[in-house]
N, C-alpha and C positions, 0 to 999 in steps of 0.2 A: 404518302401514306406512311408504306412501306417503312419505310427507311424510319417514321415515329416509334411504329410499335417492333420495333428492332431493340432500340437505342431507350421504348421502355423495361422492356421484355431486358437486355442487360443489365438498368439501372439496378429493378427491382430484384438482379436477382445475386447483383451487390451487394447489394443495404442483406440483402439478405445470411450471405456471404457471412458477410462483418460482425452478426451478430450474434450466428452464430459458432465465431471467434472466439469471441471476449468468454472470457476463462473468468468462472468463479475466481476469488477472490482468499489462501487464506491465512489469518493472524495468526503467528509463532511465538512464541516464545521458550522460552531455558524451557525444561518438566521437570527443575523443581523448583518454578513459582508454582504459589498455591495463593494467586491475587487471586478478586474476582474479577475480572476488565469486561468493560460496559464497552459499549458501540462509544456512549460518547468519552468515557476517556481514556481509549483509543486518538477519538479525534481529539483530543486535549493534548495528546502525550506527540503524534504530532506532528502538536501545531507550536509549540511548544511551548505550551501555556501552563502542560504539570512536567516535570523533573520527579515523579516517581512513581511506582505500584503504590493500591489502595490497600493500605495497612504495611504503610511502608515500601521500603526499600528503591533503591536512585534503580529509576530506568530511562535508555538511552533509544530513540530509534533508531533503526536502519531502516533505506527506505531502496527494493529494487530497480536497474536501473529497465526502461522501455517500454511496453504499451502496460505491461499486466502495472505500472503506478500510473498510468494516466488509470487507466480501470479504477484503482483504492482511491487517485486520491476523485473522481468524482462522487463513490458508493460512500467511502465513508469520509471523508473532508470535504464533498461537498463544490471543491472546487476544479477549477479547468485549471491543468500544469502549468497554464501562461499565468490565472491567476496566483494555482503556489506560488510562484518564479516572481512574480512581485510581494508579494507578501512576504519571502523571507528576503526578497530586498530590500526591503523595507526593516524589514529589525535585524538583519545584519548593519544596511548603514546608520540606524540609531544604538546600532549597542546594545539593542533590547535582546537577539539571539544567533542563533548558528543553525543553522535548519542540516535535518539527520545525517550520515552519516550516507554515500549509493553507494551497491555492495549484486555483482549478478547474481544468481540464483544460485550454486552452488558456496561463492563464500559470505552470500544472508545464511546456511544450513548449518560452518563452519561455527558462521558468527554466534550467532544461537546455542547451538547446542554446547559451543566452551565458555559461554557468557550469560553469568542468568540477572544481570543486569539489560539484559538488551532484548527488546521489540523488532519485528519485521512484520516481512508477509511477501509470500512468494503465490503461483500460482494453484490450488487448487489440487491434488491432489497429487503433485512431488513433496510432499511433504516426508520423513523415513521416522526412523523410528529413537533418533538423537537429536529431534527436538518438540512442542506441546502445541496444536494449536487453542487457541482457544474465541476462534471465530470466525467466520465465511462470511462472505458480500457476495 
């Protein structure tokens, strides 16, 4: 009985710690981007269903590597990483799409700070003055 209580306590602590460590995600663009970009537009861009920002201008999505991408995929795209991989595999196989480029956090900031066409995401609070946060999830 004591072992079960200890296991339950450890399991509960692990679940609590996991939910605490999940950081919010900030969607970022070049500071010159003045487009009004809502959650649906972000989703369409990252799923390859839209290739421009509202009001014009080509959009190029860049996805972050790692657990932050998993959180973005869940919160914004409504897909697990496996579902998203399957989604892109089908599009690539049929010639109907190309998945977003992947970057690490420093690459992401650099790419977006230097290119008005790019849109990406990073852990909330890690952005700097070289990019503009348009939404947080």
